[in-house]
C-alpha positions as CSV (number, residue, x, y, z in Angstrom):
1,M,-0.2,0.1,0.1
2,A,2.6,2.7,0.9
3,V,4.7,1.6,-2.5
4,F,1.6,2.4,-4.5
5,G,0.9,5.4,-2.6
6,V,4.5,6.8,-2.9
7,L,4.5,6.0,-6.7
8,A,0.8,7.3,-7.4
9,S,1.9,10.5,-5.3
10,A,5.4,11.1,-7.6
11,L,3.3,10.2,-10.8
12,G,0.5,12.7,-9.7
13,V,3.8,15.3,-9.0
14,V,5.2,14.4,-12.1
15,G,2.1,15.4,-14.2
16,L,1.6,18.9,-12.2
17,V,4.9,19.7,-12.6
18,A,5.9,18.6,-16.2
19,P,2.8,17.2,-17.9
20,D,4.5,16.1,-21.1
21,A,6.7,14.0,-19.5
22,L,3.8,12.2,-17.5
23,L,2.1,11.6,-21.2
24,T,5.2,10.0,-22.5
25,V,5.6,7.6,-19.7
26,M,1.9,6.8,-20.5
27,G,2.6,6.5,-24.3
28,F,1.1,9.6,-25.2
29,E,2.6,12.0,-27.7
30,P,2.7,14.9,-26.2
31,V,2.0,18.3,-28.4
32,P,4.7,21.1,-28.7
33,D,3.5,24.5,-26.9
34,G,1.3,26.7,-29.1
35,G,0.7,23.6,-31.2
36,R,-3.0,22.6,-29.4
37,A,-6.2,23.6,-30.8
38,D,-8.4,25.7,-29.2
39,G,-10.7,24.1,-27.0
40,D,-8.1,21.4,-26.4
41,H,-8.3,20.8,-22.5
42,T,-5.6,17.9,-22.2
43,L,-3.8,19.7,-19.8
44,V,-7.0,20.8,-17.9
45,F,-7.3,17.0,-17.9
46,L,-4.3,16.1,-17.0
47,T,-3.7,18.5,-14.1
48,A,-7.2,17.0,-12.6
49,S,-6.1,13.6,-13.1
50,S,-2.2,14.2,-11.5
51,M,-3.6,16.0,-8.8
52,A,-6.4,13.1,-7.8
53,A,-3.0,10.6,-8.1
54,L,-1.2,13.3,-5.6
55,N,-4.2,13.0,-3.2
56,M,-4.8,9.2,-4.0
57,G,-1.1,8.5,-3.4
58,V,-1.4,10.2,0.0
59,Y,-4.7,8.5,1.4
60,Y,-2.7,5.1,0.5
61,V,0.2,6.1,2.4
62,L,-1.7,7.6,5.4
63,A,-3.4,4.3,5.2
64,A,-0.5,2.4,4.8
65,L,0.8,3.9,8.4
66,A,-2.5,3.3,10.1
67,D,-2.5,-0.1,8.9
68,W,-6.2,0.4,7.7
69,K,-7.0,-3.2,6.7
70,P,-10.7,-2.3,5.5
71,F,-9.1,0.0,3.4
72,F,-6.9,-2.1,1.5
73,R,-10.0,-4.6,1.1
74,W,-12.0,-1.9,-0.5
75,T,-9.1,-0.9,-2.6
76,V,-9.2,-4.2,-4.6
77,P,-12.4,-4.9,-6.4
78,F,-11.8,-1.0,-7.4
79,R,-8.3,-1.5,-8.7
80,L,-9.7,-4.5,-10.5
81,L,-12.2,-2.7,-12.1
82,T,-9.9,0.4,-13.4
83,C,-7.9,-2.5,-15.1
84,A,-10.4,-3.2,-17.0
85,V,-11.6,-0.3,-18.0
86,F,-8.3,0.9,-18.7
87,T,-7.4,-2.5,-21.1
88,L,-10.4,-1.9,-22.5
89,A,-9.4,1.8,-23.8
90,V,-6.5,0.2,-25.2
91,V,-8.2,-2.8,-26.6
92,T,-10.6,-0.5,-28.5
93,G,-8.8,2.1,-29.5
94,R,-9.1,5.0,-27.4
95,A,-5.8,5.0,-26.0
96,P,-2.3,3.9,-27.5
97,C,-0.5,0.4,-26.3
98,G,1.5,2.3,-23.6
99,F,-1.6,2.7,-21.8
100,L,-1.8,-0.8,-21.3
101,G,1.0,-0.8,-18.7
102,V,-1.4,1.7,-16.1
103,G,-3.9,-1.2,-16.5
104,L,-1.9,-3.8,-15.8
105,W,0.2,-1.7,-12.8
106,E,-3.6,-1.4,-11.1
107,G,-4.5,-5.2,-11.9
108,L,-1.0,-6.8,-10.3
109,G,-1.4,-4.5,-7.7
110,A,-4.9,-5.2,-6.9
111,L,-4.1,-9.0,-7.0
112,V,-0.8,-8.5,-4.8
113,T,-2.8,-6.6,-2.3
114,G,-5.6,-9.1,-2.4
115,A,-3.5,-11.9,-1.8
116,A,-1.3,-10.1,0.9
117,L,-4.6,-9.5,3.0
118,R,-6.0,-12.9,2.3
119,Y,-2.2,-14.4,3.7
120,E,-2.5,-12.1,6.6
121,K,-5.7,-13.4,7.4
122,R,-4.9,-17.0,7.1
123,K,-1.9,-16.2,9.4
124,G,-3.6,-14.3,12.1
125,T,-6.2,-17.3,12.2
126,G,-3.7,-20.1,12.1
127,V,-5.8,-21.7,9.0
128,S,-3.7,-23.0,6.0
């Protein structure tokens, strides 16, 4: 949880400070300064998404520090949903192939979190 939180926060900061770098990491081709058409709100959306990632990352870190297991459990189905939506966006051509990494990161994170919670529950109850 803490690792995911730190990474989400860091990527949120990158998106706020250097949006073109974040676009490149996600597989999008940045548009040079002055090259955006009137009404292109890509940077506004990227700013909002980056701020959300920063906030979400902080929530994850705080939840990890508090060892807040219910929060961890809540993240699993929603991260799997995020994986499905992002993967579908790539499959349907709505997003570039590089964006698939974002979906896979979410899916892998959900599976690891779910497995860790299950392991801790079994360890705590003495069930194998």
